Every structure is written in C-alpha cells, then in structure tokens.
PDB file of N, CA, C, O and CB in Angstrom:
ATOM      1  N   MET A   1      -3.279  -5.224   8.932  1.00  0.00           N
ATOM      2  CA  MET A   1      -4.230  -6.309   9.016  1.00  0.00           C
ATOM      3  C   MET A   1      -5.598  -5.860   8.528  1.00  0.00           C
ATOM      4  O   MET A   1      -6.317  -6.629   7.890  1.00  0.00           O
ATOM      5  CB  MET A   1      -4.316  -6.831  10.441  1.00  0.00           C
ATOM      6  N   MET A   2      -5.957  -4.622   8.826  1.00  0.00           N
ATOM      7  CA  MET A   2      -7.258  -4.121   8.415  1.00  0.00           C
ATOM      8  C   MET A   2      -7.391  -4.111   6.894  1.00  0.00           C
ATOM      9  O   MET A   2      -8.448  -4.450   6.362  1.00  0.00           O
ATOM     10  CB  MET A   2      -7.484  -2.720   8.973  1.00  0.00           C
ATOM     11  N   MET A   3      -6.327  -3.726   6.194  1.00  0.00           N
ATOM     12  CA  MET A   3      -6.374  -3.667   4.742  1.00  0.00           C
ATOM     13  C   MET A   3      -6.609  -5.051   4.166  1.00  0.00           C
ATOM     14  O   MET A   3      -7.375  -5.201   3.214  1.00  0.00           O
ATOM     15  CB  MET A   3      -5.082  -3.069   4.182  1.00  0.00           C
ATOM     16  N   ARG A   4      -5.970  -6.056   4.723  1.00  0.00           N
ATOM     17  CA  ARG A   4      -6.154  -7.426   4.241  1.00  0.00           C
ATOM     18  C   ARG A   4      -7.604  -7.861   4.377  1.00  0.00           C
ATOM     19  O   ARG A   4      -8.140  -8.537   3.500  1.00  0.00           O
ATOM     20  CB  ARG A   4      -5.245  -8.390   5.005  1.00  0.00           C
ATOM     21  N   MET A   5      -8.231  -7.475   5.469  1.00  0.00           N
ATOM     22  CA  MET A   5      -9.634  -7.823   5.670  1.00  0.00           C
ATOM     23  C   MET A   5     -10.511  -7.107   4.649  1.00  0.00           C
ATOM     24  O   MET A   5     -11.444  -7.694   4.102  1.00  0.00           O
ATOM     25  CB  MET A   5     -10.080  -7.471   7.099  1.00  0.00           C
ATOM     26  N   GLN A   6     -10.207  -5.838   4.396  1.00  0.00           N
ATOM     27  CA  GLN A   6     -10.967  -5.088   3.403  1.00  0.00           C
ATOM     28  C   GLN A   6     -10.831  -5.719   2.025  1.00  0.00           C
ATOM     29  O   GLN A   6     -11.805  -5.810   1.278  1.00  0.00           O
ATOM     30  CB  GLN A   6     -10.505  -3.631   3.364  1.00  0.00           C
ATOM     31  N   ILE A   7      -9.635  -6.150   1.695  1.00  0.00           N
ATOM     32  CA  ILE A   7      -9.400  -6.779   0.394  1.00  0.00           C
ATOM     33  C   ILE A   7     -10.212  -8.059   0.275  1.00  0.00           C
ATOM     34  O   ILE A   7     -10.855  -8.296  -0.748  1.00  0.00           O
ATOM     35  CB  ILE A   7      -7.900  -7.077   0.193  1.00  0.00           C
ATOM     36  N   GLU A   8     -10.187  -8.873   1.299  1.00  0.00           N
ATOM     37  CA  GLU A   8     -10.920 -10.136   1.268  1.00  0.00           C
ATOM     38  C   GLU A   8     -12.430  -9.942   1.194  1.00  0.00           C
ATOM     39  O   GLU A   8     -13.146 -10.794   0.668  1.00  0.00           O
ATOM     40  CB  GLU A   8     -10.578 -10.953   2.485  1.00  0.00           C
ATOM     41  N   GLU A   9     -12.913  -8.813   1.724  1.00  0.00           N
ATOM     42  CA  GLU A   9     -14.346  -8.545   1.714  1.00  0.00           C
ATOM     43  C   GLU A   9     -14.826  -7.947   0.396  1.00  0.00           C
ATOM     44  O   GLU A   9     -16.032  -7.862   0.165  1.00  0.00           O
ATOM     45  CB  GLU A   9     -14.698  -7.618   2.845  1.00  0.00           C
ATOM     46  N   CYS A  10     -13.906  -7.533  -0.470  1.00  0.00           N
ATOM     47  CA  CYS A  10     -14.300  -6.964  -1.760  1.00  0.00           C
ATOM     48  C   CYS A  10     -14.978  -8.023  -2.617  1.00  0.00           C
ATOM     49  O   CYS A  10     -14.526  -9.164  -2.713  1.00  0.00           O
ATOM     50  CB  CYS A  10     -13.078  -6.381  -2.498  1.00  0.00           C
ATOM     51  N   GLU A  11     -16.065  -7.610  -3.228  1.00  0.00           N
ATOM     52  CA  GLU A  11     -16.819  -8.541  -4.062  1.00  0.00           C
ATOM     53  C   GLU A  11     -16.868  -8.116  -5.523  1.00  0.00           C
ATOM     54  O   GLU A  11     -17.530  -8.759  -6.338  1.00  0.00           O
ATOM     55  CB  GLU A  11     -18.219  -8.682  -3.533  1.00  0.00           C
ATOM     56  N   SER A  12     -16.169  -7.034  -5.856  1.00  0.00           N
ATOM     57  CA  SER A  12     -16.163  -6.591  -7.253  1.00  0.00           C
ATOM     58  C   SER A  12     -14.806  -5.977  -7.603  1.00  0.00           C
ATOM     59  O   SER A  12     -14.026  -5.580  -6.738  1.00  0.00           O
ATOM     60  CB  SER A  12     -17.302  -5.568  -7.509  1.00  0.00           C
ATOM     61  N   GLU A  13     -14.570  -5.922  -8.897  1.00  0.00           N
ATOM     62  CA  GLU A  13     -13.343  -5.299  -9.392  1.00  0.00           C
ATOM     63  C   GLU A  13     -13.304  -3.811  -9.039  1.00  0.00           C
ATOM     64  O   GLU A  13     -12.232  -3.257  -8.798  1.00  0.00           O
ATOM     65  CB  GLU A  13     -13.224  -5.485 -10.914  1.00  0.00           C
ATOM     66  N   GLU A  14     -14.462  -3.172  -9.008  1.00  0.00           N
ATOM     67  CA  GLU A  14     -14.535  -1.748  -8.692  1.00  0.00           C
ATOM     68  C   GLU A  14     -14.068  -1.476  -7.261  1.00  0.00           C
ATOM     69  O   GLU A  14     -13.337  -0.518  -7.010  1.00  0.00           O
ATOM     70  CB  GLU A  14     -15.965  -1.233  -8.888  1.00  0.00           C
ATOM     71  N   GLU A  15     -14.492  -2.316  -6.341  1.00  0.00           N
ATOM     72  CA  GLU A  15     -14.068  -2.151  -4.946  1.00  0.00           C
ATOM     73  C   GLU A  15     -12.560  -2.326  -4.827  1.00  0.00           C
ATOM     74  O   GLU A  15     -11.889  -1.577  -4.118  1.00  0.00           O
ATOM     75  CB  GLU A  15     -14.795  -3.158  -4.030  1.00  0.00           C
ATOM     76  N   LEU A  16     -12.039  -3.325  -5.530  1.00  0.00           N
ATOM     77  CA  LEU A  16     -10.594  -3.559  -5.507  1.00  0.00           C
ATOM     78  C   LEU A  16      -9.845  -2.386  -6.135  1.00  0.00           C
ATOM     79  O   LEU A  16      -8.788  -1.985  -5.647  1.00  0.00           O
ATOM     80  CB  LEU A  16     -10.248  -4.865  -6.244  1.00  0.00           C
ATOM     81  N   ALA A  17     -10.397  -1.838  -7.219  1.00  0.00           N
ATOM     82  CA  ALA A  17      -9.758  -0.704  -7.888  1.00  0.00           C
ATOM     83  C   ALA A  17      -9.718   0.514  -6.966  1.00  0.00           C
ATOM     84  O   ALA A  17      -8.736   1.257  -6.959  1.00  0.00           O
ATOM     85  CB  ALA A  17     -10.501  -0.360  -9.194  1.00  0.00           C
ATOM     86  N   ASP A  18     -10.780   0.717  -6.191  1.00  0.00           N
ATOM     87  CA  ASP A  18     -10.789   1.833  -5.238  1.00  0.00           C
ATOM     88  C   ASP A  18      -9.684   1.670  -4.192  1.00  0.00           C
ATOM     89  O   ASP A  18      -8.944   2.612  -3.908  1.00  0.00           O
ATOM     90  CB  ASP A  18     -12.163   1.935  -4.545  1.00  0.00           C
ATOM     91  N   LEU A  19      -9.581   0.475  -3.627  1.00  0.00           N
ATOM     92  CA  LEU A  19      -8.531   0.225  -2.635  1.00  0.00           C
ATOM     93  C   LEU A  19      -7.148   0.375  -3.255  1.00  0.00           C
ATOM     94  O   LEU A  19      -6.237   0.933  -2.643  1.00  0.00           O
ATOM     95  CB  LEU A  19      -8.686  -1.177  -2.030  1.00  0.00           C
ATOM     96  N   GLN A  20      -7.004  -0.125  -4.464  1.00  0.00           N
ATOM     97  CA  GLN A  20      -5.725  -0.024  -5.148  1.00  0.00           C
ATOM     98  C   GLN A  20      -5.349   1.438  -5.369  1.00  0.00           C
ATOM     99  O   GLN A  20      -4.195   1.819  -5.174  1.00  0.00           O
ATOM    100  CB  GLN A  20      -5.771  -0.772  -6.483  1.00  0.00           C
ATOM    101  N   GLY A  21      -6.304   2.244  -5.769  1.00  0.00           N
ATOM    102  CA  GLY A  21      -6.046   3.669  -5.974  1.00  0.00           C
ATOM    103  C   GLY A  21      -5.593   4.352  -4.694  1.00  0.00           C
ATOM    104  O   GLY A  21      -4.667   5.163  -4.705  1.00  0.00           O
ATOM    105  N   LYS A  22      -6.252   4.020  -3.595  1.00  0.00           N
ATOM    106  CA  LYS A  22      -5.870   4.600  -2.301  1.00  0.00           C
ATOM    107  C   LYS A  22      -4.451   4.203  -1.932  1.00  0.00           C
ATOM    108  O   LYS A  22      -3.666   5.028  -1.463  1.00  0.00           O
ATOM    109  CB  LYS A  22      -6.845   4.157  -1.197  1.00  0.00           C
ATOM    110  N   LEU A  23      -4.128   2.938  -2.146  1.00  0.00           N
ATOM    111  CA  LEU A  23      -2.782   2.473  -1.810  1.00  0.00           C
ATOM    112  C   LEU A  23      -1.726   3.123  -2.701  1.00  0.00           C
ATOM    113  O   LEU A  23      -0.645   3.471  -2.227  1.00  0.00           O
ATOM    114  CB  LEU A  23      -2.702   0.951  -1.934  1.00  0.00           C
ATOM    115  N   LEU A  24      -2.031   3.288  -3.976  1.00  0.00           N
ATOM    116  CA  LEU A  24      -1.067   3.917  -4.877  1.00  0.00           C
ATOM    117  C   LEU A  24      -0.845   5.382  -4.514  1.00  0.00           C
ATOM    118  O   LEU A  24       0.280   5.877  -4.588  1.00  0.00           O
ATOM    119  CB  LEU A  24      -1.542   3.804  -6.326  1.00  0.00           C
ATOM    120  N   ASN A  25      -1.908   6.073  -4.124  1.00  0.00           N
ATOM    121  CA  ASN A  25      -1.749   7.462  -3.665  1.00  0.00           C
ATOM    122  C   ASN A  25      -0.918   7.526  -2.391  1.00  0.00           C
ATOM    123  O   ASN A  25      -0.092   8.423  -2.221  1.00  0.00           O
ATOM    124  CB  ASN A  25      -3.121   8.112  -3.426  1.00  0.00           C
ATOM    125  N   GLU A  26      -1.142   6.572  -1.500  1.00  0.00           N
ATOM    126  CA  GLU A  26      -0.368   6.528  -0.261  1.00  0.00           C
ATOM    127  C   GLU A  26       1.103   6.241  -0.562  1.00  0.00           C
ATOM    128  O   GLU A  26       1.993   6.770   0.104  1.00  0.00           O
ATOM    129  CB  GLU A  26      -0.937   5.459   0.698  1.00  0.00           C
ATOM    130  N   GLU A  27       1.349   5.407  -1.564  1.00  0.00           N
ATOM    131  CA  GLU A  27       2.732   5.104  -1.951  1.00  0.00           C
ATOM    132  C   GLU A  27       3.460   6.374  -2.382  1.00  0.00           C
ATOM    133  O   GLU A  27       4.631   6.563  -2.051  1.00  0.00           O
ATOM    134  CB  GLU A  27       2.761   4.063  -3.090  1.00  0.00           C
ATOM    135  N   ILE A  28       2.776   7.235  -3.112  1.00  0.00           N
ATOM    136  CA  ILE A  28       3.378   8.491  -3.556  1.00  0.00           C
ATOM    137  C   ILE A  28       3.756   9.339  -2.348  1.00  0.00           C
ATOM    138  O   ILE A  28       4.854   9.890  -2.279  1.00  0.00           O
ATOM    139  CB  ILE A  28       2.412   9.269  -4.483  1.00  0.00           C
ATOM    140  N   SER A  29       2.830   9.437  -1.396  1.00  0.00           N
ATOM    141  CA  SER A  29       3.105  10.210  -0.180  1.00  0.00           C
ATOM    142  C   SER A  29       4.256   9.608   0.611  1.00  0.00           C
ATOM    143  O   SER A  29       5.134  10.326   1.089  1.00  0.00           O
ATOM    144  CB  SER A  29       1.855  10.287   0.698  1.00  0.00           C
ATOM    145  N   LEU A  30       4.248   8.293   0.744  1.00  0.00           N
ATOM    146  CA  LEU A  30       5.320   7.625   1.489  1.00  0.00           C
ATOM    147  C   LEU A  30       6.670   7.844   0.816  1.00  0.00           C
ATOM    148  O   LEU A  30       7.675   8.066   1.492  1.00  0.00           O
ATOM    149  CB  LEU A  30       5.032   6.121   1.614  1.00  0.00           C
ATOM    150  N   SER A  31       6.694   7.782  -0.506  1.00  0.00           N
ATOM    151  CA  SER A  31       7.949   7.998  -1.238  1.00  0.00           C
ATOM    152  C   SER A  31       8.517   9.379  -0.957  1.00  0.00           C
ATOM    153  O   SER A  31       9.723   9.540  -0.765  1.00  0.00           O
ATOM    154  CB  SER A  31       7.730   7.821  -2.744  1.00  0.00           C
ATOM    155  N   LYS A  32       7.632  10.382  -0.936  1.00  0.00           N
ATOM    156  CA  LYS A  32       8.086  11.746  -0.669  1.00  0.00           C
ATOM    157  C   LYS A  32       8.626  11.881   0.748  1.00  0.00           C
ATOM    158  O   LYS A  32       9.639  12.544   0.974  1.00  0.00           O
ATOM    159  CB  LYS A  32       6.947  12.739  -0.890  1.00  0.00           C
ATOM    160  N   ILE A  33       7.947  11.252   1.696  1.00  0.00           N
ATOM    161  CA  ILE A  33       8.400  11.309   3.089  1.00  0.00           C
ATOM    162  C   ILE A  33       9.744  10.604   3.235  1.00  0.00           C
ATOM    163  O   ILE A  33      10.640  11.103   3.916  1.00  0.00           O
ATOM    164  CB  ILE A  33       7.354  10.670   4.032  1.00  0.00           C
ATOM    165  N   ILE A  34       9.883   9.460   2.604  1.00  0.00           N
ATOM    166  CA  ILE A  34      11.135   8.702   2.679  1.00  0.00           C
ATOM    167  C   ILE A  34      12.270   9.508   2.063  1.00  0.00           C
ATOM    168  O   ILE A  34      13.357   9.601   2.633  1.00  0.00           O
ATOM    169  CB  ILE A  34      10.995   7.335   1.966  1.00  0.00           C
ATOM    170  N   GLU A  35      12.014  10.087   0.898  1.00  0.00           N
ATOM    171  CA  GLU A  35      13.042  10.887   0.237  1.00  0.00           C
ATOM    172  C   GLU A  35      13.471  12.053   1.116  1.00  0.00           C
ATOM    173  O   GLU A  35      14.664  12.324   1.256  1.00  0.00           O
ATOM    174  CB  GLU A  35      12.535  11.404  -1.113  1.00  0.00           C
ATOM    175  N   SER A  36      12.507  12.736   1.703  1.00  0.00           N
ATOM    176  CA  SER A  36      12.804  13.868   2.575  1.00  0.00           C
ATOM    177  C   SER A  36      13.590  13.416   3.807  1.00  0.00           C
ATOM    178  O   SER A  36      14.531  14.083   4.237  1.00  0.00           O
ATOM    179  CB  SER A  36      11.505  14.569   3.001  1.00  0.00           C
ATOM    180  N   SER A  37      13.191  12.283   4.360  1.00  0.00           N
ATOM    181  CA  SER A  37      13.880  11.750   5.546  1.00  0.00           C
ATOM    182  C   SER A  37      15.323  11.395   5.234  1.00  0.00           C
ATOM    183  O   SER A  37      16.219  11.649   6.040  1.00  0.00           O
ATOM    184  CB  SER A  37      13.149  10.518   6.082  1.00  0.00           C
ATOM    185  N   LEU A  38      15.547  10.815   4.078  1.00  0.00           N
ATOM    186  CA  LEU A  38      16.903  10.449   3.692  1.00  0.00           C
ATOM    187  C   LEU A  38      17.756  11.687   3.451  1.00  0.00           C
ATOM    188  O   LEU A  38      18.929  11.723   3.823  1.00  0.00           O
ATOM    189  CB  LEU A  38      16.883   9.574   2.444  1.00  0.00           C
ATOM    190  N   GLN A  39      17.164  12.695   2.831  1.00  0.00           N
ATOM    191  CA  GLN A  39      17.916  13.926   2.579  1.00  0.00           C
ATOM    192  C   GLN A  39      18.307  14.621   3.880  1.00  0.00           C
ATOM    193  O   GLN A  39      19.374  15.227   3.976  1.00  0.00           O
ATOM    194  CB  GLN A  39      17.095  14.876   1.708  1.00  0.00           C
ATOM    195  N   SER A  40      17.432  14.526   4.877  1.00  0.00           N
ATOM    196  CA  SER A  40      17.739  15.160   6.164  1.00  0.00           C
ATOM    197  C   SER A  40      18.476  14.207   7.116  1.00  0.00           C
ATOM    198  O   SER A  40      18.716  14.525   8.281  1.00  0.00           O
ATOM    199  CB  SER A  40      16.449  15.654   6.824  1.00  0.00           C
ATOM    200  N   LYS A  41      18.821  13.043   6.587  1.00  0.00           N
ATOM    201  CA  LYS A  41      19.572  12.023   7.330  1.00  0.00           C
ATOM    202  C   LYS A  41      18.830  11.519   8.572  1.00  0.00           C
ATOM    203  O   LYS A  41      19.444  11.138   9.568  1.00  0.00           O
ATOM    204  CB  LYS A  41      20.920  12.580   7.742  1.00  0.00           C
ATOM    205  N   ASP A  42      17.514  11.525   8.489  1.00  0.00           N
ATOM    206  CA  ASP A  42      16.673  10.957   9.546  1.00  0.00           C
ATOM    207  C   ASP A  42      16.364   9.512   9.158  1.00  0.00           C
ATOM    208  O   ASP A  42      15.268   9.190   8.701  1.00  0.00           O
ATOM    209  CB  ASP A  42      15.345  11.796   9.751  1.00  0.00           C
ATOM    210  N   PHE A  43      17.357   8.661   9.353  1.00  0.00           N
ATOM    211  CA  PHE A  43      17.281   7.285   8.880  1.00  0.00           C
ATOM    212  C   PHE A  43      16.254   6.452   9.639  1.00  0.00           C
ATOM    213  O   PHE A  43      15.678   5.518   9.082  1.00  0.00           O
ATOM    214  CB  PHE A  43      18.630   6.636   8.987  1.00  0.00           C
ATOM    215  N   SER A  44      16.030   6.776  10.872  1.00  0.00           N
ATOM    216  CA  SER A  44      15.026   6.061  11.656  1.00  0.00           C
ATOM    217  C   SER A  44      13.633   6.292  11.077  1.00  0.00           C
ATOM    218  O   SER A  44      12.850   5.356  10.919  1.00  0.00           O
ATOM    219  CB  SER A  44      15.073   6.505  13.130  1.00  0.00           C
ATOM    220  N   LYS A  45      13.342   7.538  10.766  1.00  0.00           N
ATOM    221  CA  LYS A  45      12.038   7.866  10.173  1.00  0.00           C
ATOM    222  C   LYS A  45      11.906   7.208   8.801  1.00  0.00           C
ATOM    223  O   LYS A  45      10.852   6.667   8.469  1.00  0.00           O
ATOM    224  CB  LYS A  45      11.857   9.405  10.052  1.00  0.00           C
ATOM    225  N   ALA A  46      12.963   7.253   8.014  1.00  0.00           N
ATOM    226  CA  ALA A  46      12.941   6.631   6.689  1.00  0.00           C
ATOM    227  C   ALA A  46      12.679   5.132   6.814  1.00  0.00           C
ATOM    228  O   ALA A  46      11.910   4.570   6.033  1.00  0.00           O
ATOM    229  CB  ALA A  46      14.274   6.883   5.944  1.00  0.00           C
ATOM    230  N   ALA A  47      13.304   4.491   7.779  1.00  0.00           N
ATOM    231  CA  ALA A  47      13.105   3.057   7.988  1.00  0.00           C
ATOM    232  C   ALA A  47      11.658   2.749   8.369  1.00  0.00           C
ATOM    233  O   ALA A  47      11.077   1.776   7.887  1.00  0.00           O
ATOM    234  CB  ALA A  47      14.055   2.542   9.075  1.00  0.00           C
ATOM    235  N   ASP A  48      11.089   3.572   9.225  1.00  0.00           N
ATOM    236  CA  ASP A  48       9.688   3.377   9.622  1.00  0.00           C
ATOM    237  C   ASP A  48       8.756   3.460   8.417  1.00  0.00           C
ATOM    238  O   ASP A  48       7.840   2.651   8.269  1.00  0.00           O
ATOM    239  CB  ASP A  48       9.278   4.421  10.672  1.00  0.00           C
ATOM    240  N   TYR A  49       9.000   4.441   7.565  1.00  0.00           N
ATOM    241  CA  TYR A  49       8.134   4.611   6.401  1.00  0.00           C
ATOM    242  C   TYR A  49       8.412   3.570   5.320  1.00  0.00           C
ATOM    243  O   TYR A  49       7.524   3.246   4.532  1.00  0.00           O
ATOM    244  CB  TYR A  49       8.305   6.004   5.826  1.00  0.00           C
ATOM    245  N   LEU A  50       9.611   3.054   5.276  1.00  0.00           N
ATOM    246  CA  LEU A  50       9.895   1.945   4.360  1.00  0.00           C
ATOM    247  C   LEU A  50       9.108   0.701   4.763  1.00  0.00           C
ATOM    248  O   LEU A  50       8.656  -0.057   3.904  1.00  0.00           O
ATOM    249  CB  LEU A  50      11.408   1.633   4.336  1.00  0.00           C
ATOM    250  N   ILE A  51       8.948   0.495   6.046  1.00  0.00           N
ATOM    251  CA  ILE A  51       8.140  -0.623   6.532  1.00  0.00           C
ATOM    252  C   ILE A  51       6.687  -0.442   6.089  1.00  0.00           C
ATOM    253  O   ILE A  51       6.040  -1.396   5.657  1.00  0.00           O
ATOM    254  CB  ILE A  51       8.229  -0.737   8.079  1.00  0.00           C
ATOM    255  N   LYS A  52       6.185   0.779   6.198  1.00  0.00           N
ATOM    256  CA  LYS A  52       4.816   1.056   5.748  1.00  0.00           C
ATOM    257  C   LYS A  52       4.689   0.832   4.243  1.00  0.00           C
ATOM    258  O   LYS A  52       3.677   0.315   3.771  1.00  0.00           O
ATOM    259  CB  LYS A  52       4.409   2.501   6.106  1.00  0.00           C
ATOM    260  N   MET A  53       5.717   1.221   3.497  1.00  0.00           N
ATOM    261  CA  MET A  53       5.679   1.025   2.055  1.00  0.00           C
ATOM    262  C   MET A  53       5.691  -0.467   1.715  1.00  0.00           C
ATOM    263  O   MET A  53       5.012  -0.907   0.787  1.00  0.00           O
ATOM    264  CB  MET A  53       6.866   1.739   1.387  1.00  0.00           C
ATOM    265  N   ARG A  54       6.449  -1.213   2.456  1.00  0.00           N
ATOM    266  CA  ARG A  54       6.498  -2.660   2.237  1.00  0.00           C
ATOM    267  C   ARG A  54       5.120  -3.285   2.486  1.00  0.00           C
ATOM    268  O   ARG A  54       4.694  -4.167   1.741  1.00  0.00           O
ATOM    269  CB  ARG A  54       7.560  -3.312   3.157  1.00  0.00           C
ATOM    270  N   TYR A  55       4.435  -2.832   3.521  1.00  0.00           N
ATOM    271  CA  TYR A  55       3.085  -3.309   3.807  1.00  0.00           C
ATOM    272  C   TYR A  55       2.142  -2.939   2.658  1.00  0.00           C
ATOM    273  O   TYR A  55       1.296  -3.741   2.261  1.00  0.00           O
ATOM    274  CB  TYR A  55       2.570  -2.718   5.145  1.00  0.00           C
ATOM    275  N   ASN A  56       2.290  -1.728   2.130  1.00  0.00           N
ATOM    276  CA  ASN A  56       1.468  -1.319   0.992  1.00  0.00           C
ATOM    277  C   ASN A  56       1.709  -2.220  -0.211  1.00  0.00           C
ATOM    278  O   ASN A  56       0.765  -2.633  -0.884  1.00  0.00           O
ATOM    279  CB  ASN A  56       1.754   0.136   0.621  1.00  0.00           C
ATOM    280  N   GLN A  57       2.961  -2.520  -0.475  1.00  0.00           N
ATOM    281  CA  GLN A  57       3.285  -3.398  -1.593  1.00  0.00           C
ATOM    282  C   GLN A  57       2.668  -4.775  -1.409  1.00  0.00           C
ATOM    283  O   GLN A  57       2.160  -5.373  -2.357  1.00  0.00           O
ATOM    284  CB  GLN A  57       4.795  -3.520  -1.753  1.00  0.00           C
ATOM    285  N   SER A  58       2.718  -5.261  -0.197  1.00  0.00           N
ATOM    286  CA  SER A  58       2.108  -6.547   0.112  1.00  0.00           C
ATOM    287  C   SER A  58       0.595  -6.492  -0.107  1.00  0.00           C
ATOM    288  O   SER A  58       0.001  -7.442  -0.617  1.00  0.00           O
ATOM    289  CB  SER A  58       2.427  -6.958   1.560  1.00  0.00           C
ATOM    290  N   SER A  59      -0.017  -5.391   0.275  1.00  0.00           N
ATOM    291  CA  SER A  59      -1.455  -5.223   0.078  1.00  0.00           C
ATOM    292  C   SER A  59      -1.802  -5.132  -1.400  1.00  0.00           C
ATOM    293  O   SER A  59      -2.820  -5.673  -1.832  1.00  0.00           O
ATOM    294  CB  SER A  59      -1.951  -3.978   0.807  1.00  0.00           C
ATOM    295  N   LEU A  60      -0.964  -4.450  -2.180  1.00  0.00           N
ATOM    296  CA  LEU A  60      -1.192  -4.385  -3.620  1.00  0.00           C
ATOM    297  C   LEU A  60      -1.105  -5.767  -4.255  1.00  0.00           C
ATOM    298  O   LEU A  60      -1.873  -6.085  -5.164  1.00  0.00           O
ATOM    299  CB  LEU A  60      -0.184  -3.443  -4.276  1.00  0.00           C
ATOM    300  N   ASN A  61      -0.181  -6.584  -3.782  1.00  0.00           N
ATOM    301  CA  ASN A  61      -0.093  -7.965  -4.270  1.00  0.00           C
ATOM    302  C   ASN A  61      -1.333  -8.757  -3.888  1.00  0.00           C
ATOM    303  O   ASN A  61      -1.821  -9.571  -4.672  1.00  0.00           O
ATOM    304  CB  ASN A  61       1.160  -8.653  -3.714  1.00  0.00           C
ATOM    305  N   ALA A  62      -1.840  -8.522  -2.692  1.00  0.00           N
ATOM    306  CA  ALA A  62      -3.058  -9.211  -2.245  1.00  0.00           C
ATOM    307  C   ALA A  62      -4.255  -8.796  -3.099  1.00  0.00           C
ATOM    308  O   ALA A  62      -5.127  -9.617  -3.384  1.00  0.00           O
ATOM    309  CB  ALA A  62      -3.338  -8.908  -0.755  1.00  0.00           C
ATOM    310  N   ILE A  63      -4.300  -7.534  -3.507  1.00  0.00           N
ATOM    311  CA  ILE A  63      -5.378  -7.076  -4.393  1.00  0.00           C
ATOM    312  C   ILE A  63      -5.305  -7.807  -5.725  1.00  0.00           C
ATOM    313  O   ILE A  63      -6.326  -8.224  -6.271  1.00  0.00           O
ATOM    314  CB  ILE A  63      -5.297  -5.545  -4.615  1.00  0.00           C
ATOM    315  N   LYS A  64      -4.106  -7.958  -6.237  1.00  0.00           N
ATOM    316  CA  LYS A  64      -3.928  -8.674  -7.507  1.00  0.00           C
ATOM    317  C   LYS A  64      -4.415 -10.118  -7.380  1.00  0.00           C
ATOM    318  O   LYS A  64      -5.112 -10.622  -8.260  1.00  0.00           O
ATOM    319  CB  LYS A  64      -2.442  -8.647  -7.943  1.00  0.00           C
ATOM    320  N   GLN A  65      -4.051 -10.768  -6.297  1.00  0.00           N
ATOM    321  CA  GLN A  65      -4.485 -12.154  -6.088  1.00  0.00           C
ATOM    322  C   GLN A  65      -5.997 -12.240  -5.928  1.00  0.00           C
ATOM    323  O   GLN A  65      -6.634 -13.141  -6.473  1.00  0.00           O
ATOM    324  CB  GLN A  65      -3.794 -12.751  -4.857  1.00  0.00           C
ATOM    325  N   ARG A  66      -6.571 -11.300  -5.177  1.00  0.00           N
ATOM    326  CA  ARG A  66      -8.020 -11.300  -4.981  1.00  0.00           C
ATOM    327  C   ARG A  66      -8.739 -11.054  -6.300  1.00  0.00           C
ATOM    328  O   ARG A  66      -9.781 -11.651  -6.568  1.00  0.00           O
ATOM    329  CB  ARG A  66      -8.425 -10.238  -3.949  1.00  0.00           C
ATOM    330  N   SER A  67      -8.187 -10.185  -7.108  1.00  0.00           N
ATOM    331  CA  SER A  67      -8.773  -9.894  -8.417  1.00  0.00           C
ATOM    332  C   SER A  67      -8.833 -11.147  -9.279  1.00  0.00           C
ATOM    333  O   SER A  67      -9.804 -11.371 -10.001  1.00  0.00           O
ATOM    334  CB  SER A  67      -7.971  -8.802  -9.133  1.00  0.00           C
ATOM    335  N   GLU A  68      -7.798 -11.950  -9.197  1.00  0.00           N
ATOM    336  CA  GLU A  68      -7.756 -13.192  -9.980  1.00  0.00           C
ATOM    337  C   GLU A  68      -8.839 -14.171  -9.516  1.00  0.00           C
ATOM    338  O   GLU A  68      -9.356 -14.945 -10.321  1.00  0.00           O
ATOM    339  CB  GLU A  68      -6.364 -13.852  -9.868  1.00  0.00           C
ATOM    340  N   THR A  69      -9.184 -14.144  -8.231  1.00  0.00           N
ATOM    341  CA  THR A  69     -10.216 -15.063  -7.751  1.00  0.00           C
ATOM    342  C   THR A  69     -11.619 -14.600  -8.118  1.00  0.00           C
ATOM    343  O   THR A  69     -12.552 -15.401  -8.146  1.00  0.00           O
ATOM    344  CB  THR A  69     -10.110 -15.223  -6.248  1.00  0.00           C
ATOM    345  N   LEU A  70     -11.771 -13.301  -8.402  1.00  0.00           N
ATOM    346  CA  LEU A  70     -13.078 -12.781  -8.793  1.00  0.00           C
ATOM    347  C   LEU A  70     -13.407 -13.060 -10.248  1.00  0.00           C
ATOM    348  O   LEU A  70     -14.573 -13.023 -10.643  1.00  0.00           O
ATOM    349  CB  LEU A  70     -13.139 -11.302  -8.541  1.00  0.00           C
ATOM    350  N   LEU A  71     -12.384 -13.339 -11.050  1.00  0.00           N
ATOM    351  CA  LEU A  71     -12.603 -13.578 -12.477  1.00  0.00           C
ATOM    352  C   LEU A  71     -13.248 -14.880 -12.753  1.00  0.00           C
ATOM    353  O   LEU A  71     -13.494 -15.215 -13.912  1.00  0.00           O
ATOM    354  CB  LEU A  71     -11.333 -13.511 -13.215  1.00  0.00           C
TER     355      LEU A  71
END
C-alpha cells in the first residue's frame, strides 16, 4: 500500500523512474530468492516471495499508468 501512495505522490517522470529502478532491482533479488527456495524445495518460502513479486509487478504497472497521466 505504501508503494501505491508513493507512486500517486510522484509529480515527475524522474521520481517515477527512481521508484521503477528500485522495484526492478528488488525483482532481481526476489527472483534469486525464489530460485534458491525452489532448488531447496522450500515451497512455502518461494510462495511468499512470489506474492511479493506479484505486488512489485502490480506496482510497476501502476507506475506506467501514472506516467501516462503526467504526459
């Protein structure tokens, strides 16, 4: 929820780009954790991090929509 508020408060493309960069870096970290969890058969942990990744994807979509409203 906090990320959505931050996105809505952005008033420039630069602010959105910063948030997008942070989310993309987090996606890389989440992917590595998920891969490691799956390899070690810790499916519960993998599921938890997949939920976080899904939230990140949703936030990235919100950034795209917000960017369109700034144009």
